[in-house]
N, C-alpha and C positions, 0 to 999 in steps of 0.2 A: 504494500500500500504506500502510495506517495506521501511524503511528509510535507506539511504546510511550510512554505518558505518564510523568511523573515518579514517580507512585505505584508503577508496575511496576518502574521502575529501582531505586527504593529497596528494594522487596521483594527483588529479585534481589541487590542489594548486601548486604543484611542476611543473606540466606541464605549467601552466600559467606563473609562475615566470620565468622559463627557456626560454619560448618563448619570454617574454618581454625582457629578457637579450639579446637574439639574435637580436631582433629588435633594441635595443639601440645600440648594436655594429654596426648594419647595418647603422643606422643613422650616427654614427661617422666615418665609414670607406667607405661607398658606395655612398655618396651623389654626388660626382663628376661623377661617372660612371652612376648613375641614370639620372642626367641631360644630360650627353652625349648621353645616350640611347634615351631620349625624343627628343633631337635635331635631332638624326638620323631618328626617325620616322617622325618628322615634315618635315625634308628635303625631305624624300621619298614622302610624300603626296603632298608637294608643287611642286615637279618636275613631278607630274603625275604618280608616281609609286604606287605600291600596296605592302601590307605586307602579307607575308606567315608565318605560324607558325607551329612548329612541336615539339613533345615531346611524352613521353610514360607514361601510367598510370595516376597518378595524374597530371603530367605535360601535358598530352594530354587534360585532362579536363581544365587545365589552358589555353591552346591554344584556345579551343572553347570559353571559357569565355571571353578572351581578344578580340578575333575576333568579338564576339557579341557586346562588348562595343564600338568598332570602327564602326561597321556597323549600329548599332542602336543608342545608346547614353548612356554615363555614367551618365550625369546630365539630368534628365528628366524635369527639370524646364524650359528648352528652347529647341525648335525644330531646329535642325541643319541639314545641308546636311550630307549624309552618307560618310564614308571613306572606301575604298576598302581593306578588310582584309579577309584572308581565312585560316582556320585551315586545315592542311594537314592530320588531324587525323579522318576526318569525312566520307570519301568515303569508305565504307566497301568493296565494290566490287573491287576497285583499290587495297586496302591494302591486301585483302585476296588473290586476284589472283596473285599479284606480289610475295607476301611472299610464296605462295604455289609453284610457278614456279621457283623462283630464290632465295628465302630466305628473311628473315625479315630485314636484315641489310641495304638493299637498298631501302626500301619502301618509304622513304621520299626523298632520292636522286633522284629517278626516277621522282617524281612529280615536284621537283624543276627544273629538266632538261626540263620537258614538259611545265611548267607554268611560270617559272621565266624569267625575262628579266633584262638587265642592268638597274641600278638605282632602281630596286625593292629592298625590304628588307626581309631577312629571320630572324625570331626570333626563336632561338633554346633553349628549356628549358630542363635542365637535372640536377637533384639534385646532382648527382655524378660527372657530367661533363665528363663522359666517355661512354655515350650511343652511341653505334656504329652507329646506324641509324641516330642519330642527327649529329654526327661528319661527316659522309659521306654527309649529306645534306648541312652542312655548307661549306665543301670543294667544293661541286658542285656549291653552290651559289657564292663562291669566284672565281671559275674558269670562270663564265660567267659575272663577274663584278657586281654582286649584292652586296649590303651592308649586313653586318651580325651583329646580336646582340645576345649574349648568356646570359641566366640567369642560374647560377650554384650555387654550394656550395663552400666549401673551397678549393677544389682541382679539378683536371681533365684536360683532353686534350683540352677541349673547350676553356680554358683560353688562349691557345697559338694560336688559329686560327681565332677567331672572331674579327671583327673590334672593337667592344665595348663589354666588359664583366662586368656584374654585379654579383659579387661573394659574396654570403652570408657567413659571417665568422662563419661557424658552420659545423660540420660533421654529425649532426643528421638530418635525412631525413625529419622528421615531422616538425621540426623547420624551416628548409630551405624552405619547401613547404609553410608554413604559412607566412614566410617573402616574398616569391615570390608573393603570392597573394596580399599582401599589395603593393609591388612595381608595380605590373601590374596595380592596380587601380591608383597609382600615375602617372605612365606613361600615362595612358589613360586620366587622369584629366589634366595633363600639356599640352598634345597635343590638347585636345579638347578646352581648354581655349586659348591656343596660336592661334589656327586657327579660332576660332569662337566667342570669347568673347572680342577680341580687346586689349588684354594685349600686350604691346610692348615687343619686344624681350629683350631689355636691362633690363626691369623690371622683366621678368620671369627668366632669366638665371643668373642674378647678385647675 
């Protein structure tokens, strides 16, 4: 088997180092918004609401991953009740029929209008913060008095319209996605522990 040469090793090391830098900046700049996002999810479940999630490409996969952690369990060392979460990226018939008939920009907005209720939460994930279908979904959620949480990069329109925004301090899509995945696990862990492990609110959010 051929061995990777020094160029490939350097590229791999550079990627890891730069990704670590972005995560360190995220730790320094995003902790308040991460905790606010976790609180928003907790409040949604405690009020009997559900979580809807939307995004494109890698962010669509993140939506499905995060919804799965809520429905099943992040920590498999204890069996807990399920939490209602739905990725709006999974129904291929809805997505393809709507996009074929009316265009792709409204494919999540339409599902929010049909499935969302006041006190539900919509999580929109977009590395650019400018995905039109995510923006329209967030606006639709706001209009029916859902709560909204956005995971973005350094810029974008989502920062101006969501209730809580976790904005990764980077313009590199790959590093933003890698930080998003870490944050998604953190959000799931905090929510799961708050609701089912008995950690008091003052201990978790202080």
